[in-house]
N, C-alpha and C positions, 0 to 999 in steps of 0.2 A: 135140618142139619143136626146130627147127633155127634157129640164128642169131636167137633170140628173135623169130621170125616176121618176119625181114627179107624184103622183097619180092625176087622173082627179079631184077629190074632192079638193085637195090642190090648183091646178091651178085655179079652179073656185073661191075658197076663196081668193086667191091672187088678182085676177081680181076684186073681190067684193070691195076691199079697194079703187078702183078707180072709182066706178060706180057713186058716187055723183058728181053733177055738180061742186061742190067746187074743186074736184080733177081734173077736166077737164080744169080748168081755170088757174091752177098754177102747177109748177113742185113740186113733192114731192119725198123724199127719205124715204122709210120705212125700218126698220130693223125688219124682221119677224123671228119667231122661229117656226120650223117645228117639230112636234112630232106626229107620227102616221098620222091620218087624220086631226089633229088640226093645225091651222095656227094662231099664236098669235102675235099681234102687240106689239113690245117692245119699239120702238122709231119712231118718225116721225119728219122730217125736212121739212119745207115749203120754197119754193122759189118764183120766179116770173113766168110769162108765158114762158119765154125762158131760165131761168138760176136758178141754185140752188148752193149756196155757203156753204161749210162746213168748219168751222174753226177748229183749232187744238184741242180746248176743246171738240168740238162735235165729232171729230174723236177719241179722247181718250175715250169718252163714248161708241161709237160704238165698239171700240177695247175691252173694258171691257165686253160688252154684248157678243161679239164673244167668248171670253175666258170662260166666265161664262156658256155659252151654247154651248160649243165646238161641232162641227159637226151637228149643227141644225140651223144655221143662213143663211138666204138669204137676200141680199140687193136688194130692188126693187125700181125702179125709173120710172117715166112716162115722156113722151114727149107729152104734151097736144097740141102743135102747129105743130106736124109733123105726116104725115101718115106712115113714115118709121122710125122705132126705132133703128137707128144706133148711136153708141156712138159719142157724141160731144167732142170737145177739153176739155171742162170743165169736162165732165164725165171721160175722161181718166186721167185728173189731179187728180180728187178725188180718182179714183180707184187705180192709181199707188202709191198714198200716203198711201194706206192701207197696213200696215205691219203685219197684223193679218189674221188668217185663217177664211174662210167662205165657204159655199157650192157653191154659185153662186151670180152673180150680174146680174140682169135682167132689161131690159128696155122694157116698154110697150108703144105702139103708142097711138095716141089720140082716136082712135075708139076701143081700147082694143082687136083688132083682130090679131095683129101682135106683136111678141115678139122677142127680141134679147137676147140671153143667152151668157154671156161671156164664160161660161164653154163649151157650145156647139161649140163656135167659137174658142176655145183654145187660149184665150187672155192672161191668167195670170199664174203666177208662184206661187201665194199664195193661190190658191184654194185648198181645202181639197181633197186629192186623194180619188177616189171611191174605 
């Protein structure tokens, strides 16, 4: 199972957020809402080439978005300096601090051709059950 059975159109739209050179030079965390074939950007956090930091206020905003759009939120993060999108220590700290439900947390590598899905790899207890 890949991307908890996201449609091909949704996967392409998610990757589209990272196609700009701007997004290949820095790490980003996107909060995306999925509805049908639509993928809507609700929030964007910018980091550096190798790290993204999310403070308590920003986590609270993400939490509110997740509850307001229950069952439709995917957190997407890129690794612009890495060919392999494995979770970093910082990624794990961010995601373990999430005490709210979301569909998946996805990491995309620098060339946008490899994806790590926390759901697919059974990493978390707070993912919404299918």
